DRENMAR-584472 format. One record per residue: x negated, y negated, z of N, C-alpha, C in turn; residue in three letters. Coordinates in steps of 0.1 Angstrom, whole numbers, plus 5000, padded with zeros to 4 digits. Example, Ala and Ser with C-alpha at 12.3 -4.5 7.8 and 13.67 -1.06 7.14 Angstrom:
REM DRENMAR-584472
486850575078487750455078486850335078ALA/487250225071486350115071487150005079SER/
END
This chain:
REM DRENMAR-584472
529077717044528177827044529077947039UNK/528578027029529378137024529378257034UNK/530378337033530378457042530678577033UNK/529878687036530078807028530978907036UNK/531778977028532679077034532379217028UNK/532479327035532079447029533179507020UNK/534479457021535479507013536579397011UNK/537479427002538679337001539679377012UNK/539579297023540479327034541879277031UNK/542879317039544279267037544379117035UNK/543679037043543778887042543278847029UNK/542078897024541478857012542378907000UNK/542979017002543879066991545078976989UNK/545578937001546678836999546378706993UNK/545178656996544678536990544578556974UNK/543978666970543778696956545178696949UNK/546178766955547478786949548278666948UNK/547978556957548678426957548178336945UNK/547078366940546478276930547178296916UNK/547278186909547978186896546978206885UNK/545678196888544578216878543278256885UNK/542378306877541078346882540078326870UNK/538878346873537778316863536878446863UNK/536478476851535478586849534178526845UNK/533078596849531678556845530878676842UNK/530278676830529378786826528278736817UNK/527278816815526178776806525378906802UNK/524578886792523578986788522178926788UNK/521179006789519778946789519578876776UNK/519078746778518678666767519878596759UNK/521078636763522278586756522878476764UNK/523978426759524778316765525578366777UNK/525778296787526578326799528078286795UNK/528978376798530378356795531178336807UNK/531978236808532978206818534378186812UNK/535378266816536578256810537678246821UNK/538778166819539878156828540878256824UNK/541578316833542678416831543878376839UNK/545078406833546278386840547378486836UNK/548578456835549678536830549878656839UNK/549578646852549878756862549178886857UNK/547878876854547278986847546279066856UNK/546179036869545179106877545979186889UNK/545379296892545979376904544679426912UNK/544979416925543979476935544479616937UNK/543579716933543879856933543579926946UNK/542479876952542079926965541079826971UNK/540479856982539579756989538279736982UNK/537979826971536779806964536979806949UNK/538179786944538479796930539679696926UNK/539379626915540479536909540479576895UNK/541479536888541579556873542479446868UNK/542179396855543079306849543379356834UNK/544479316830544979356816544479246807UNK/543479276799542879186790543679166777UNK/544079046774544879016762543978966751UNK/544478986739543678956727543578806726UNK/542378756724542078616722540978596712UNK/540478476711539478446700538178506702UNK/537878546714536578606717536778736726UNK/535678806727535678936734534378946741UNK/533878836748532578836753532378926765UNK/533378946774533279026786532979176782UNK/533679226772533479366767532079386762UNK/531579286755530179306749529179306761UNK/529379216770528479206781528479326790UNK/529679386792529779506801529079616794UNK/529179626781528379736774526879716775UNK/526479586775525079566774524379556788UNK/525179506798524579476811525379546822UNK/526679526822527579586832528079496844UNK/527279386847527579306858528879216855UNK/529679196865530879116863531179046876UNK/531478916876531878836887533278776884UNK/534078786894535478726893535578616904UNK/536178506901536178396911537678356912UNK/538178326924539478276927539278146936UNK/540078046932539977916939541377886944UNK/541477826956542677776962542877636956UNK/543877606947544177476942545277406950UNK/545877486960546777426969546677486982UNK/547177436992546977487006545577477012UNK/545277567021543877557026542777587017UNK/541677517017540677537007539977667009UNK/539577736997538877856998538377896984UNK/537177946983536778016970536378146974UNK/536878246966536578386968535878436955UNK/534778516957534078566946533978716948UNK/534278796937534078946937532878966928UNK/531879036934530679076926530679226924UNK/530279276912530279416910529979456896UNK/530279576892530079626879531479646872UNK/531479606859532679606852532779736842UNK/533979766839534179886830535379856821UNK/535179876808536279856799537079996798UNK/538379986799539180106799540180096787UNK/540080176777540980166765542480186769UNK/543380126763544780136767545280276765UNK/544880346755545380476752544780596759UNK/543780566768543080676775543880716787UNK/543580826792544380876804544280766816UNK/543080716818542980616828543680496825UNK/543680456812544480336807545980346810UNK/546480466807547880486809548280486824UNK/547380536833547580526847547480386852UNK/546580296846546480156850547780086846UNK/548280116834549380036829550580046838UNK/550680146846551880156856551880036865UNK/550679966867550679856876550979726869UNK/551179726856551379596848552579606840UNK/553279486838554279486827553679486813UNK/554379536804553879536790553779396784UNK/552779366777552579236771552279236757UNK/552679146748552179136734550779106734UNK/549979176725548579146723547679216733UNK/548079316740547279396749545979446742UNK/544879426748543579466741542979586749UNK/542779576762542179686770542279636785UNK/541979726794541879696808540379666811UNK/540079576820538879556826538979586841UNK/538179696845538179736859536779686865UNK/536979626877535779596884535579676896UNK/534379736898534079816910533279716919UNK/533879676929533379566937532279616946UNK/531179546946530079586955529979486967UNK/530379356965530379266976531479156974UNK/531979096984532978996984532478876992UNK/532578756986532078636993533178526993UNK/533278467004534178347005533278237009UNK/533778117004533077987008534177887009UNK/533777757013534677657018535577607008UNK/535177576996536077516986536477376988UNK/535677306997536177177001536177076990UNK/535377096979535277006968536277046956UNK/537077156958537977196948539177106948UNK/539577036938540776946939542077016940UNK/543076946945544377006947545176986934UNK/545877096930546777086918548077146922UNK/549177086916550477146917550777236906UNK/551077366908551277466898552777436892UNK/552777436878554077416872554577556866UNK/553877616857554177736851553177796843UNK/553177926839552277986831552577956816UNK/551577946808551877916794552178046787UNK/553078026777553578146769552978146755UNK/552078056751551678036738550878166733UNK/550078216742549278336737550178456735UNK/551178476743552078586742552978566729UNK/553478436727554278406716553478436703UNK/552178386703551378406691551178556688UNK/550878636698550578776696551878846691UNK/553078806696554278866692554578846678UNK/554278726673554478686659553578766650UNK/552378796655551378866646551879016644UNK/552479066654552879216653551679296656UNK/551879426659550779516662549779536651UNK/550279546639549379566628548479436626UNK/549179316627548379196626547379176637UNK/547679226649546779216661545579306659UNK/545879426653544779516651543779456640UNK/544279396630543479336620542679216626UNK/543379136634542679026641541479076650UNK/541779176658540779226667539579276659UNK/539779346648538679396639537879286634UNK/538479176630537779056624537178966634UNK/537778956646537378846655536778906668UNK/536979026672536679076685535679186685UNK/535079226673534179346673532779316678UNK/532379186678531079146682531179016690UNK/530178996699530178876707529578766699UNK/529578636705528978526698527478546696UNK/526878626704525478656702525178786694UNK/526278836688526178956679526179086686UNK/526479096699526579226706527879296703UNK/527779426701528979506698529879506711UNK/531179496709532179506720532779636722UNK/532579726713533179866714534479876705UNK/534979766700536079776691535479806677UNK/536279866668535779906656535579786647UNK/534379766642534079656633534579676620UNK/534979566613535479576599534479636590UNK/534879726580533879786572533679706559UNK/532479716554532079636542531079726534UNK/530979686521529979756512529079646506UNK/527879686503526879606496526579666483UNK/526679596473526379646459525879526450UNK/525379566438524979476428526279406422UNK/526079286418527179216411527479276397UNK/528779276394529179316381529779196374UNK/529879196361530379086353531779056357UNK/532579156360533979126364534079066378UNK/532979046385533078986399533078836398UNK/532878776387532778626386533978556392UNK/535178596387536378536392536678566407UNK/536278686412536478716426535578636435UNK/534278616431533378536439533878396439UNK/534178346428534678206427535878186436UNK/536878276436538078266444537678266459UNK/536678356463536378366477535778246482UNK/534978166474534178056478534577926472UNK/535777916467536277796460536277676469UNK/536577696482536677586491535277536495UNK/534177606491532777566494532177476483UNK/533077426474532577336464531677406454UNK/531877536452531177616442531877606429UNK/531177616418531777606405531877746398UNK/532877766390532977886382531777906373UNK/531277796368530077806359528877856366UNK/528777826379527577866387527578026386UNK/528778086388528778236389528778296375UNK/529178226365528978266351527478276348UNK/526778176353525378166351524678286358UNK/525178306370524578426377524678546370UNK/525878566364526178686356525278706345UNK/525078586337524178586325522778616330UNK/522378566340520978576345520778726351UNK/521778776356521678926359521479006347UNK/522278976336522079056324520679036318UNK/520178916319518878886313517678936322UNK/517978986334516879026343516178916351UNK/516778806351516178686358516478696373UNK/517578756377517978756391518678886393UNK/518878926406519779026410520778966420UNK/522078966417523078916427523679026435UNK/523579016448524179116457525479066462UNK/526479156462527879126465528279206478UNK/528879146487529479226499530979216497UNK/531679336498533079356497533679416509UNK/534979386512535579456523536179586518UNK/536979656528537479786524538479786512UNK/539079666510539979656499539379606486UNK/537979586486537279546475537179396473UNK/537779316483537679176482536279126485UNK/535779026478534378976480534378896492UNK/533378916501533278846514531878786516UNK/530978816506529678756507528878776494UNK/527778706493526878726481525578666484UNK/524478706477523178636477522478686465UNK/521278636463520478666451519078696454UNK/518478776446516978776445516578716431UNK/515878606432515378536420513878576418UNK/513578626406512278676404511278566401UNK/511678456395510778346393511478226399UNK/511278196412511978086420511577946414UNK/512377856417512077716414510977656423UNK/510877716435509877676445508477716439UNK/507677616435506477646428505477736435UNK/505277726448504277816455504777966455UNK/506077986454506578126453506378176439UNK/506678086430506578126415505178156411UNK/504278066416502878086412502278206418UNK/502778246430502178366437502978496434UNK/503978486425504778596421505578656432UNK/506078556441506978596453508378576449UNK/509178686449510678666446511278596458UNK/512378526456513078446466514478496468UNK/514978526481516278546484516978406485UNK/518078386477518478246474520078246475UNK/520578136480522078116480522878226487UNK/522478236500523178326509524478276515UNK/525578346512526878296517527778406521UNK/528478386533529378486538530678416541UNK/531778466538533078406541533178386556UNK/533778276560533878236574534178346584UNK/535378406582535878506592535078636592UNK/534178656582533278766582531878736587UNK/531578616591530278576596530078646609UNK/528778666612528378726625528878876625UNK/528978946614529379086613528179166608UNK/526979106606525879186601525779186587UNK/526679116579526679116564525479046559UNK/525078936564523878866559522678956561UNK/522579016573521379096575521379216565UNK/522579276563522679386553522279346539UNK/522679226535522279176522520779146521UNK/520279086531518779066531517979196530UNK/518479296538517779426537517879486523UNK/518979466517519079516503518179446493UNK/518079316495517179236487515779276488UNK/515379296501514079356504513779486498UNK/514779576498514579706492514379686476UNK/515179606471515079586456513679526452UNK/513179436460511879376457510779476459UNK/510879546470509879646473509779756462UNK/510979796457510979896446510379846433UNK/510379716431509779646419508279626421UNK/507779656433506379646436505879516442UNK/506779436447506479316453506079336468UNK/504879286472504479316486504979206496UNK/505479096490506078986498507278926492UNK/508278886500509478826496509678686504UNK/510278596497510478466504511978436506UNK/512178336514513478286517513478146522UNK/514478066523514377936528515677886535UNK/515677786543516777736549516677586551UNK/517877516550517877376553517577346568UNK/517277216571516877176584517977106592UNK/519177106586520277046593521077146601UNK/521877106611522677206619523577296611UNK/523877256598524677346590523977486587UNK/522777486588521977606586521477676598UNK/522177636609521777696623521677846623UNK/522677906616522778056617521478116610UNK/521178056598520078106591518778076598UNK/518677956605517477926612517178026624UNK/518278086629518078176640517878316634UNK/518578356624518578496619517178526612UNK/516778446603515578486594514278516602UNK/513978426612512778476620512978606628UNK/514278636632514478756639514278876629UNK/514478856616514278956607512778966601UNK/511878896607510478906604509978796595UNK/510678696591510278586582509578476590UNK/508478436584507578336591507478216581UNK/507278096586507077976577505877996568UNK/505977946556504777966547503777866549UNK/503877776559502777686563502777556555UNK/503777526546503777406538504677296544UNK/505277326555506177226562507477216554UNK/508277106558509477086551509377036537UNK/510077096528509977056514511276976509UNK/511076856504512176776499512776846487UNK/514076856487514876906476516076826473UNK/516776846462518076776460519076796471UNK/518976916478519976946489519476916503UNK/518376836504517776806517516476886519UNK/515776856530514576916533514877066536UNK/513977156530513977296532512677356537UNK/512777446547511677526552511677656545UNK/510577696538510377816532509577916540UNK/510078046540509478146548509178266540UNK/508278356544507878476537507778596547UNK/507878716541507878836549507178936541UNK/506179016547505479116541506379246540UNK/506479306529507379426527506679556529UNK/
END
């Protein structure tokens, strides 16, 4: 039977400080629930109602996104040796930037580490302990150094770039508060052919394909939209085709958004959405009341399957259409 405690009393504080790792849990409405393990001596009990941990740069930044969107945070500590016990801290979380006045005050409680991202402060509203009888016993050997070694090799500039690319949004697309990488959306130019080919060469795309896109842009058969990063490197592209190969669209005069691609590390940054919006604008300005789009039905197209309906696209009612690339579901949207 669990027991609730009004504050982190001295005995509970001692238990927390003895543990070599802890777990964080957070969520946002309608999104995925995140659970993360933490170690490397990164947590401090500040007082009987407040704890903080130094968050190090990793592949995701879910907690920061969830605290912006929801605020709830649970921390859990388990006894993996000695007497069994599970301790949970429930409360509201707060992200504190390293360079803020509060961040500098917090840093006095922690050693400096490579790859520091921010502090997470939890304002504890309740504390619960439970038996932990089913938690297995483990012998602690040592903390891993791989994350610290990796961060040190990247250097501060490398870590800033990594955080901008990997940590600015959650896996559900929620902003984390870190500056997102900047990009621009524009029409393709003839000199973009080589750059697009280089960006997507590993995707089994041919140079001739992009040469054809360039010719068809010149001929007015399509408009190719290109996304570029701050340095002008191509990170995505798509097309508006005025007379699609899909007969129902062609017969109804519905232009099609086609061949949507974003470089892997730039995915889930809003680029696909921005390119779709630009395609819609172009079609609307040419007087088209409806625009179409399609996606494959295999897991490879999972991102498109989730995104397009969110942007207002609905199936055209003809079911899955066989194509040389597999079955495709076509959708339309009123502009």
